[in-house]
FITI-970657 format. One record per atom (N, C-alpha, C): chain; residue in three letters; x, y, z; residue number from 1. Coordinates in Angstrom, 1 decimal, padded with zeros to 4 digits, m for minus. Layout:
BEGIN
<kette=A rest=ALA px=X py=Y pz=Z nr=NUM>
...
END
This chain:
BEGIN
<kette=A rest=MET px=m000.1 py=m028.4 pz=063.0 nr=1>
<kette=A rest=MET px=m001.3 py=m029.1 pz=062.8 nr=1>
<kette=A rest=MET px=m001.0 py=m030.3 pz=061.9 nr=1>
<kette=A rest=ALA px=m001.6 py=m031.4 pz=062.3 nr=2>
<kette=A rest=ALA px=m001.5 py=m032.6 pz=061.5 nr=2>
<kette=A rest=ALA px=m002.8 py=m033.2 pz=061.3 nr=2>
<kette=A rest=VAL px=m002.9 py=m033.9 pz=060.1 nr=3>
<kette=A rest=VAL px=m004.2 py=m034.6 pz=059.8 nr=3>
<kette=A rest=VAL px=m003.8 py=m036.0 pz=059.5 nr=3>
<kette=A rest=ASP px=m004.5 py=m036.9 pz=060.2 nr=4>
<kette=A rest=ASP px=m004.3 py=m038.3 pz=060.1 nr=4>
<kette=A rest=ASP px=m005.3 py=m038.9 pz=059.1 nr=4>
<kette=A rest=TRP px=m004.9 py=m039.2 pz=057.9 nr=5>
<kette=A rest=TRP px=m005.8 py=m039.6 pz=056.8 nr=5>
<kette=A rest=TRP px=m006.4 py=m040.9 pz=057.1 nr=5>
<kette=A rest=GLU px=m005.8 py=m041.7 pz=058.0 nr=6>
<kette=A rest=GLU px=m006.5 py=m043.0 pz=058.4 nr=6>
<kette=A rest=GLU px=m007.7 py=m042.7 pz=059.3 nr=6>
<kette=A rest=LYS px=m007.9 py=m041.5 pz=059.8 nr=7>
<kette=A rest=LYS px=m009.0 py=m041.1 pz=060.6 nr=7>
<kette=A rest=LYS px=m010.3 py=m040.9 pz=059.7 nr=7>
<kette=A rest=ILE px=m010.0 py=m040.8 pz=058.4 nr=8>
<kette=A rest=ILE px=m011.1 py=m040.6 pz=057.4 nr=8>
<kette=A rest=ILE px=m012.1 py=m041.8 pz=057.5 nr=8>
<kette=A rest=ALA px=m013.3 py=m041.6 pz=057.7 nr=9>
<kette=A rest=ALA px=m014.3 py=m042.7 pz=057.8 nr=9>
<kette=A rest=ALA px=m015.1 py=m042.8 pz=056.5 nr=9>
<kette=A rest=GLY px=m015.8 py=m043.9 pz=056.4 nr=10>
<kette=A rest=GLY px=m016.6 py=m044.1 pz=055.1 nr=10>
<kette=A rest=GLY px=m015.8 py=m044.7 pz=054.1 nr=10>
<kette=A rest=GLN px=m016.4 py=m044.8 pz=052.9 nr=11>
<kette=A rest=GLN px=m015.7 py=m045.5 pz=051.8 nr=11>
<kette=A rest=GLN px=m014.6 py=m044.5 pz=051.3 nr=11>
<kette=A rest=LYS px=m013.4 py=m045.1 pz=051.1 nr=12>
<kette=A rest=LYS px=m012.2 py=m044.3 pz=050.7 nr=12>
<kette=A rest=LYS px=m011.9 py=m044.3 pz=049.3 nr=12>
<kette=A rest=ASP px=m012.7 py=m045.0 pz=048.5 nr=13>
<kette=A rest=ASP px=m012.4 py=m045.1 pz=047.1 nr=13>
<kette=A rest=ASP px=m012.9 py=m044.0 pz=046.2 nr=13>
<kette=A rest=GLY px=m013.6 py=m043.0 pz=046.8 nr=14>
<kette=A rest=GLY px=m014.1 py=m041.8 pz=046.1 nr=14>
<kette=A rest=GLY px=m015.4 py=m041.9 pz=045.4 nr=14>
<kette=A rest=ARG px=m016.0 py=m043.1 pz=045.4 nr=15>
<kette=A rest=ARG px=m017.2 py=m043.3 pz=044.6 nr=15>
<kette=A rest=ARG px=m018.4 py=m042.9 pz=045.4 nr=15>
<kette=A rest=ASP px=m018.3 py=m042.9 pz=046.7 nr=16>
<kette=A rest=ASP px=m019.5 py=m042.6 pz=047.6 nr=16>
<kette=A rest=ASP px=m019.1 py=m041.6 pz=048.6 nr=16>
<kette=A rest=GLU px=m019.7 py=m040.4 pz=048.6 nr=17>
<kette=A rest=GLU px=m019.4 py=m039.4 pz=049.6 nr=17>
<kette=A rest=GLU px=m020.1 py=m039.6 pz=050.9 nr=17>
<kette=A rest=LEU px=m021.1 py=m040.4 pz=050.9 nr=18>
<kette=A rest=LEU px=m021.9 py=m040.5 pz=052.2 nr=18>
<kette=A rest=LEU px=m021.1 py=m041.2 pz=053.3 nr=18>
<kette=A rest=GLY px=m021.0 py=m040.5 pz=054.4 nr=19>
<kette=A rest=GLY px=m020.3 py=m041.0 pz=055.5 nr=19>
<kette=A rest=GLY px=m018.8 py=m040.6 pz=055.5 nr=19>
<kette=A rest=LEU px=m018.3 py=m040.1 pz=054.5 nr=20>
<kette=A rest=LEU px=m016.9 py=m039.7 pz=054.4 nr=20>
<kette=A rest=LEU px=m016.7 py=m038.4 pz=055.1 nr=20>
<kette=A rest=PHE px=m015.8 py=m038.4 pz=056.1 nr=21>
<kette=A rest=PHE px=m015.5 py=m037.2 pz=056.8 nr=21>
<kette=A rest=PHE px=m014.1 py=m037.1 pz=057.3 nr=21>
<kette=A rest=ILE px=m013.7 py=m035.9 pz=057.7 nr=22>
<kette=A rest=ILE px=m012.3 py=m035.7 pz=058.3 nr=22>
<kette=A rest=ILE px=m012.5 py=m034.8 pz=059.6 nr=22>
<kette=A rest=ARG px=m011.6 py=m035.1 pz=060.5 nr=23>
<kette=A rest=ARG px=m011.6 py=m034.3 pz=061.7 nr=23>
<kette=A rest=ARG px=m010.1 py=m033.9 pz=062.0 nr=23>
<kette=A rest=VAL px=m009.9 py=m032.6 pz=062.2 nr=24>
<kette=A rest=VAL px=m008.5 py=m032.2 pz=062.4 nr=24>
<kette=A rest=VAL px=m008.4 py=m031.7 pz=063.9 nr=24>
<kette=A rest=GLY px=m007.2 py=m031.6 pz=064.4 nr=25>
<kette=A rest=GLY px=m006.9 py=m031.1 pz=065.7 nr=25>
<kette=A rest=GLY px=m005.5 py=m030.8 pz=065.9 nr=25>
<kette=A rest=ALA px=m005.2 py=m030.1 pz=067.0 nr=26>
<kette=A rest=ALA px=m003.8 py=m029.8 pz=067.3 nr=26>
<kette=A rest=ALA px=m003.7 py=m029.6 pz=068.8 nr=26>
<kette=A rest=VAL px=m002.4 py=m029.7 pz=069.2 nr=27>
<kette=A rest=VAL px=m002.2 py=m029.5 pz=070.6 nr=27>
<kette=A rest=VAL px=m001.8 py=m028.0 pz=070.8 nr=27>
<kette=A rest=LEU px=m002.7 py=m027.3 pz=071.5 nr=28>
<kette=A rest=LEU px=m002.5 py=m025.9 pz=071.6 nr=28>
<kette=A rest=LEU px=m001.4 py=m025.6 pz=072.7 nr=28>
<kette=A rest=ARG px=m000.7 py=m024.5 pz=072.5 nr=29>
<kette=A rest=ARG px=000.4 py=m024.1 pz=073.5 nr=29>
<kette=A rest=ARG px=m000.2 py=m024.2 pz=074.9 nr=29>
<kette=A rest=GLY px=000.6 py=m024.8 pz=075.8 nr=30>
<kette=A rest=GLY px=000.2 py=m024.9 pz=077.2 nr=30>
<kette=A rest=GLY px=m000.8 py=m026.1 pz=077.5 nr=30>
<kette=A rest=GLU px=m001.2 py=m026.8 pz=076.5 nr=31>
<kette=A rest=GLU px=m002.1 py=m027.9 pz=076.6 nr=31>
<kette=A rest=GLU px=m001.4 py=m029.2 pz=076.4 nr=31>
<kette=A rest=ALA px=m001.9 py=m030.3 pz=077.0 nr=32>
<kette=A rest=ALA px=m001.3 py=m031.6 pz=076.8 nr=32>
<kette=A rest=ALA px=m002.1 py=m032.5 pz=075.8 nr=32>
<kette=A rest=GLU px=m003.3 py=m032.2 pz=075.7 nr=33>
<kette=A rest=GLU px=m004.2 py=m033.0 pz=074.8 nr=33>
<kette=A rest=GLU px=m004.5 py=m032.3 pz=073.5 nr=33>
<kette=A rest=ILE px=m004.9 py=m033.1 pz=072.5 nr=34>
<kette=A rest=ILE px=m005.3 py=m032.6 pz=071.2 nr=34>
<kette=A rest=ILE px=m006.7 py=m031.9 pz=071.4 nr=34>
<kette=A rest=THR px=m006.8 py=m030.7 pz=070.8 nr=35>
<kette=A rest=THR px=m008.1 py=m030.0 pz=070.7 nr=35>
<kette=A rest=THR px=m008.6 py=m030.4 pz=069.3 nr=35>
<kette=A rest=TRP px=m009.7 py=m031.2 pz=069.3 nr=36>
<kette=A rest=TRP px=m010.2 py=m031.7 pz=068.1 nr=36>
<kette=A rest=TRP px=m011.3 py=m030.7 pz=067.6 nr=36>
<kette=A rest=GLY px=m011.4 py=m030.5 pz=066.3 nr=37>
<kette=A rest=GLY px=m012.5 py=m029.8 pz=065.7 nr=37>
<kette=A rest=GLY px=m013.7 py=m030.8 pz=065.4 nr=37>
<kette=A rest=GLU px=m014.8 py=m030.2 pz=065.0 nr=38>
<kette=A rest=GLU px=m015.9 py=m031.0 pz=064.6 nr=38>
<kette=A rest=GLU px=m015.6 py=m031.8 pz=063.3 nr=38>
<kette=A rest=PRO px=m016.2 py=m033.0 pz=063.1 nr=39>
<kette=A rest=PRO px=m016.0 py=m033.7 pz=061.9 nr=39>
<kette=A rest=PRO px=m016.7 py=m032.9 pz=060.7 nr=39>
<kette=A rest=ILE px=m016.0 py=m032.9 pz=059.6 nr=40>
<kette=A rest=ILE px=m016.5 py=m032.2 pz=058.4 nr=40>
<kette=A rest=ILE px=m016.9 py=m033.3 pz=057.4 nr=40>
<kette=A rest=TYR px=m018.2 py=m033.5 pz=057.1 nr=41>
<kette=A rest=TYR px=m018.6 py=m034.5 pz=056.2 nr=41>
<kette=A rest=TYR px=m018.7 py=m034.0 pz=054.8 nr=41>
<kette=A rest=LEU px=m018.0 py=m034.8 pz=053.9 nr=42>
<kette=A rest=LEU px=m017.9 py=m034.3 pz=052.5 nr=42>
<kette=A rest=LEU px=m019.3 py=m034.2 pz=051.8 nr=42>
<kette=A rest=ALA px=m020.3 py=m035.0 pz=052.2 nr=43>
<kette=A rest=ALA px=m021.6 py=m034.9 pz=051.6 nr=43>
<kette=A rest=ALA px=m022.3 py=m033.6 pz=052.0 nr=43>
<kette=A rest=ASP px=m022.0 py=m033.0 pz=053.1 nr=44>
<kette=A rest=ASP px=m022.6 py=m031.8 pz=053.6 nr=44>
<kette=A rest=ASP px=m022.1 py=m030.5 pz=053.0 nr=44>
<kette=A rest=ILE px=m021.0 py=m030.6 pz=052.3 nr=45>
<kette=A rest=ILE px=m020.4 py=m029.4 pz=051.7 nr=45>
<kette=A rest=ILE px=m021.1 py=m029.1 pz=050.4 nr=45>
<kette=A rest=THR px=m021.9 py=m028.1 pz=050.4 nr=46>
<kette=A rest=THR px=m022.7 py=m027.8 pz=049.2 nr=46>
<kette=A rest=THR px=m022.0 py=m026.8 pz=048.3 nr=46>
<kette=A rest=THR px=m021.2 py=m025.9 pz=048.8 nr=47>
<kette=A rest=THR px=m020.5 py=m024.9 pz=048.0 nr=47>
<kette=A rest=THR px=m019.2 py=m025.4 pz=047.6 nr=47>
<kette=A rest=ARG px=m019.0 py=m025.7 pz=046.3 nr=48>
<kette=A rest=ARG px=m017.8 py=m026.3 pz=045.8 nr=48>
<kette=A rest=ARG px=m017.4 py=m025.5 pz=044.5 nr=48>
<kette=A rest=ASN px=m016.9 py=m024.3 pz=044.8 nr=49>
<kette=A rest=ASN px=m016.6 py=m023.4 pz=043.6 nr=49>
<kette=A rest=ASN px=m015.3 py=m023.7 pz=042.9 nr=49>
<kette=A rest=SER px=m014.6 py=m024.7 pz=043.3 nr=50>
<kette=A rest=SER px=m013.3 py=m025.0 pz=042.7 nr=50>
<kette=A rest=SER px=m013.4 py=m026.4 pz=042.0 nr=50>
<kette=A rest=PRO px=m012.8 py=m026.5 pz=040.8 nr=51>
<kette=A rest=PRO px=m012.7 py=m027.8 pz=040.1 nr=51>
<kette=A rest=PRO px=m011.9 py=m028.8 pz=040.9 nr=51>
<kette=A rest=LEU px=m011.1 py=m028.3 pz=041.9 nr=52>
<kette=A rest=LEU px=m010.4 py=m029.3 pz=042.7 nr=52>
<kette=A rest=LEU px=m011.2 py=m030.2 pz=043.6 nr=52>
<kette=A rest=TRP px=m012.5 py=m029.8 pz=043.8 nr=53>
<kette=A rest=TRP px=m013.4 py=m030.7 pz=044.6 nr=53>
<kette=A rest=TRP px=m013.6 py=m032.0 pz=043.8 nr=53>
<kette=A rest=LYS px=m013.5 py=m032.0 pz=042.5 nr=54>
<kette=A rest=LYS px=m013.6 py=m033.2 pz=041.7 nr=54>
<kette=A rest=LYS px=m012.3 py=m034.0 pz=041.6 nr=54>
<kette=A rest=THR px=m011.2 py=m033.2 pz=041.4 nr=55>
<kette=A rest=THR px=m009.9 py=m033.8 pz=041.2 nr=55>
<kette=A rest=THR px=m009.1 py=m034.1 pz=042.4 nr=55>
<kette=A rest=ALA px=m009.3 py=m033.3 pz=043.5 nr=56>
<kette=A rest=ALA px=m008.5 py=m033.5 pz=044.7 nr=56>
<kette=A rest=ALA px=m009.4 py=m033.2 pz=045.9 nr=56>
<kette=A rest=PRO px=m010.5 py=m034.0 pz=046.1 nr=57>
<kette=A rest=PRO px=m011.4 py=m033.7 pz=047.2 nr=57>
<kette=A rest=PRO px=m010.7 py=m033.9 pz=048.6 nr=57>
<kette=A rest=LYS px=m009.8 py=m034.8 pz=048.7 nr=58>
<kette=A rest=LYS px=m009.1 py=m035.0 pz=050.0 nr=58>
<kette=A rest=LYS px=m008.4 py=m033.7 pz=050.4 nr=58>
<kette=A rest=GLN px=m007.7 py=m033.1 pz=049.4 nr=59>
<kette=A rest=GLN px=m007.0 py=m031.8 pz=049.7 nr=59>
<kette=A rest=GLN px=m008.0 py=m030.7 pz=050.1 nr=59>
<kette=A rest=GLN px=m009.1 py=m030.6 pz=049.3 nr=60>
<kette=A rest=GLN px=m010.1 py=m029.5 pz=049.5 nr=60>
<kette=A rest=GLN px=m010.7 py=m029.7 pz=050.9 nr=60>
<kette=A rest=ILE px=m011.1 py=m030.9 pz=051.3 nr=61>
<kette=A rest=ILE px=m011.8 py=m031.1 pz=052.6 nr=61>
<kette=A rest=ILE px=m010.8 py=m030.8 pz=053.7 nr=61>
<kette=A rest=ALA px=m009.5 py=m031.1 pz=053.5 nr=62>
<kette=A rest=ALA px=m008.5 py=m030.8 pz=054.5 nr=62>
<kette=A rest=ALA px=m008.4 py=m029.3 pz=054.7 nr=62>
<kette=A rest=TYR px=m008.3 py=m028.6 pz=053.6 nr=63>
<kette=A rest=TYR px=m008.2 py=m027.1 pz=053.7 nr=63>
<kette=A rest=TYR px=m009.4 py=m026.6 pz=054.5 nr=63>
<kette=A rest=LEU px=m010.6 py=m027.1 pz=054.1 nr=64>
<kette=A rest=LEU px=m011.8 py=m026.6 pz=054.8 nr=64>
<kette=A rest=LEU px=m011.8 py=m026.9 pz=056.3 nr=64>
<kette=A rest=ALA px=m011.4 py=m028.1 pz=056.6 nr=65>
<kette=A rest=ALA px=m011.4 py=m028.5 pz=058.0 nr=65>
<kette=A rest=ALA px=m010.4 py=m027.7 pz=058.8 nr=65>
<kette=A rest=VAL px=m009.2 py=m027.4 pz=058.3 nr=66>
<kette=A rest=VAL px=m008.2 py=m026.6 pz=059.0 nr=66>
<kette=A rest=VAL px=m008.7 py=m025.2 pz=059.1 nr=66>
<kette=A rest=LYS px=m009.4 py=m024.7 pz=058.1 nr=67>
<kette=A rest=LYS px=m009.9 py=m023.3 pz=058.1 nr=67>
<kette=A rest=LYS px=m010.9 py=m023.2 pz=059.2 nr=67>
<kette=A rest=TYR px=m011.9 py=m024.1 pz=059.3 nr=68>
<kette=A rest=TYR px=m012.9 py=m024.1 pz=060.3 nr=68>
<kette=A rest=TYR px=m012.3 py=m024.2 pz=061.7 nr=68>
<kette=A rest=TRP px=m011.3 py=m025.1 pz=061.9 nr=69>
<kette=A rest=TRP px=m010.7 py=m025.3 pz=063.2 nr=69>
<kette=A rest=TRP px=m009.9 py=m024.1 pz=063.6 nr=69>
<kette=A rest=ALA px=m009.2 py=m023.4 pz=062.7 nr=70>
<kette=A rest=ALA px=m008.4 py=m022.2 pz=063.0 nr=70>
<kette=A rest=ALA px=m009.3 py=m021.1 pz=063.4 nr=70>
<kette=A rest=ARG px=m010.4 py=m020.9 pz=062.7 nr=71>
<kette=A rest=ARG px=m011.4 py=m019.8 pz=063.0 nr=71>
<kette=A rest=ARG px=m012.0 py=m020.0 pz=064.4 nr=71>
<kette=A rest=LEU px=m012.1 py=m021.2 pz=064.8 nr=72>
<kette=A rest=LEU px=m012.7 py=m021.4 pz=066.1 nr=72>
<kette=A rest=LEU px=m011.7 py=m021.4 pz=067.3 nr=72>
<kette=A rest=TYR px=m010.5 py=m022.0 pz=067.1 nr=73>
<kette=A rest=TYR px=m009.6 py=m022.1 pz=068.2 nr=73>
<kette=A rest=TYR px=m008.4 py=m021.2 pz=068.2 nr=73>
<kette=A rest=CYS px=m008.0 py=m020.6 pz=067.0 nr=74>
<kette=A rest=CYS px=m006.9 py=m019.7 pz=067.0 nr=74>
<kette=A rest=CYS px=m007.1 py=m018.7 pz=065.9 nr=74>
<kette=A rest=PRO px=m008.2 py=m017.8 pz=065.9 nr=75>
<kette=A rest=PRO px=m008.5 py=m016.9 pz=064.8 nr=75>
<kette=A rest=PRO px=m007.3 py=m015.9 pz=064.6 nr=75>
<kette=A rest=GLU px=m006.5 py=m015.7 pz=065.6 nr=76>
<kette=A rest=GLU px=m005.4 py=m014.7 pz=065.4 nr=76>
<kette=A rest=GLU px=m004.4 py=m015.2 pz=064.3 nr=76>
<kette=A rest=VAL px=m004.3 py=m016.5 pz=064.1 nr=77>
<kette=A rest=VAL px=m003.4 py=m017.1 pz=063.1 nr=77>
<kette=A rest=VAL px=m003.8 py=m016.7 pz=061.7 nr=77>
<kette=A rest=ILE px=m005.1 py=m016.6 pz=061.5 nr=78>
<kette=A rest=ILE px=m005.6 py=m016.3 pz=060.1 nr=78>
<kette=A rest=ILE px=m005.7 py=m014.8 pz=059.9 nr=78>
<kette=A rest=LEU px=m005.6 py=m014.0 pz=061.0 nr=79>
<kette=A rest=LEU px=m005.6 py=m012.6 pz=060.9 nr=79>
<kette=A rest=LEU px=m006.8 py=m012.0 pz=060.2 nr=79>
<kette=A rest=GLY px=m007.9 py=m012.6 pz=060.3 nr=80>
<kette=A rest=GLY px=m009.1 py=m012.0 pz=059.7 nr=80>
<kette=A rest=GLY px=m009.2 py=m012.2 pz=058.2 nr=80>
<kette=A rest=VAL px=m008.4 py=m013.0 pz=057.6 nr=81>
<kette=A rest=VAL px=m008.4 py=m013.2 pz=056.1 nr=81>
<kette=A rest=VAL px=m009.5 py=m014.2 pz=055.8 nr=81>
<kette=A rest=TYR px=m010.3 py=m013.8 pz=054.8 nr=82>
<kette=A rest=TYR px=m011.4 py=m014.7 pz=054.4 nr=82>
<kette=A rest=TYR px=m011.2 py=m015.1 pz=052.9 nr=82>
<kette=A rest=SER px=m011.7 py=m016.2 pz=052.6 nr=83>
<kette=A rest=SER px=m011.7 py=m016.7 pz=051.2 nr=83>
<kette=A rest=SER px=m012.8 py=m016.0 pz=050.4 nr=83>
<kette=A rest=PRO px=m012.7 py=m016.0 pz=049.1 nr=84>
<kette=A rest=PRO px=m013.7 py=m015.3 pz=048.3 nr=84>
<kette=A rest=PRO px=m015.1 py=m015.9 pz=048.5 nr=84>
<kette=A rest=ASP px=m015.3 py=m017.2 pz=048.7 nr=85>
<kette=A rest=ASP px=m016.6 py=m017.8 pz=048.9 nr=85>
<kette=A rest=ASP px=m017.2 py=m017.4 pz=050.2 nr=85>
<kette=A rest=GLU px=m016.4 py=m016.9 pz=051.2 nr=86>
<kette=A rest=GLU px=m016.9 py=m016.5 pz=052.4 nr=86>
<kette=A rest=GLU px=m017.5 py=m015.1 pz=052.4 nr=86>
<kette=A rest=VAL px=m017.0 py=m014.2 pz=051.5 nr=87>
<kette=A rest=VAL px=m017.3 py=m012.8 pz=051.5 nr=87>
<kette=A rest=VAL px=m018.2 py=m012.4 pz=050.3 nr=87>
<kette=A rest=GLU px=m018.4 py=m013.3 pz=049.3 nr=88>
<kette=A rest=GLU px=m019.3 py=m012.9 pz=048.2 nr=88>
<kette=A rest=GLU px=m020.7 py=m012.8 pz=048.7 nr=88>
<kette=A rest=PRO px=m021.4 py=m011.8 pz=048.2 nr=89>
<kette=A rest=PRO px=m022.8 py=m011.6 pz=048.7 nr=89>
<kette=A rest=PRO px=m023.7 py=m012.8 pz=048.3 nr=89>
<kette=A rest=ARG px=m024.6 py=m013.1 pz=049.2 nr=90>
<kette=A rest=ARG px=m025.5 py=m014.1 pz=049.0 nr=90>
<kette=A rest=ARG px=m026.7 py=m013.6 pz=048.3 nr=90>
<kette=A rest=THR px=m027.2 py=m014.4 pz=047.3 nr=91>
<kette=A rest=THR px=m028.4 py=m013.9 pz=046.6 nr=91>
<kette=A rest=THR px=m029.6 py=m014.7 pz=047.2 nr=91>
<kette=A rest=GLU px=m030.6 py=m013.9 pz=047.3 nr=92>
<kette=A rest=GLU px=m031.9 py=m014.5 pz=047.9 nr=92>
<kette=A rest=GLU px=m032.5 py=m015.3 pz=046.8 nr=92>
<kette=A rest=LYS px=m033.1 py=m016.4 pz=047.2 nr=93>
<kette=A rest=LYS px=m033.8 py=m017.3 pz=046.3 nr=93>
<kette=A rest=LYS px=m035.2 py=m017.6 pz=046.9 nr=93>
<kette=A rest=GLU px=m036.2 py=m017.4 pz=046.1 nr=94>
<kette=A rest=GLU px=m037.5 py=m017.8 pz=046.6 nr=94>
<kette=A rest=GLU px=m037.7 py=m019.3 pz=046.6 nr=94>
<kette=A rest=ILE px=m038.0 py=m019.8 pz=047.8 nr=95>
<kette=A rest=ILE px=m038.1 py=m021.3 pz=047.9 nr=95>
<kette=A rest=ILE px=m039.5 py=m021.7 pz=048.1 nr=95>
<kette=A rest=ASN px=m040.4 py=m020.8 pz=048.3 nr=96>
<kette=A rest=ASN px=m041.9 py=m021.2 pz=048.4 nr=96>
<kette=A rest=ASN px=m042.6 py=m020.4 pz=047.3 nr=96>
<kette=A rest=ARG px=m043.3 py=m021.2 pz=046.6 nr=97>
<kette=A rest=ARG px=m044.1 py=m020.5 pz=045.5 nr=97>
<kette=A rest=ARG px=m045.3 py=m019.7 pz=046.1 nr=97>
<kette=A rest=ARG px=m045.5 py=m018.6 pz=045.4 nr=98>
<kette=A rest=ARG px=m046.6 py=m017.8 pz=045.9 nr=98>
<kette=A rest=ARG px=m047.9 py=m018.4 pz=045.3 nr=98>
<kette=A rest=ARG px=m048.9 py=m018.4 pz=046.2 nr=99>
<kette=A rest=ARG px=m050.2 py=m019.0 pz=045.8 nr=99>
<kette=A rest=ARG px=m051.0 py=m017.9 pz=045.1 nr=99>
<kette=A rest=SER px=m051.8 py=m018.3 pz=044.1 nr=100>
<kette=A rest=SER px=m052.7 py=m017.3 pz=043.4 nr=100>
<kette=A rest=SER px=m053.9 py=m017.0 pz=044.3 nr=100>
<kette=A rest=ALA px=m054.4 py=m015.8 pz=044.3 nr=101>
<kette=A rest=ALA px=m055.5 py=m015.4 pz=045.2 nr=101>
<kette=A rest=ALA px=m056.8 py=m015.9 pz=044.6 nr=101>
END
């Protein structure tokens, strides 16, 4: 799998995440064309449990894009391994205030 960093769209200076995305792809065995994944937009990534999102966002978004691509197109490569943020229990949060009767 290869990532072409020139395919990154948006401002590349790191000051503005809006519009910044990456898309990864690979040529699968028996195929002639690249099978592209969906673009991953940096601004849409809300869970950033690692300090590397601040110091190395290019590396982090590449990891995420490759993980998503592999889960969709060749899950046998990952062998069912999940990262901690994928398996930690979600806590419910009340988003609508209850009205007084």
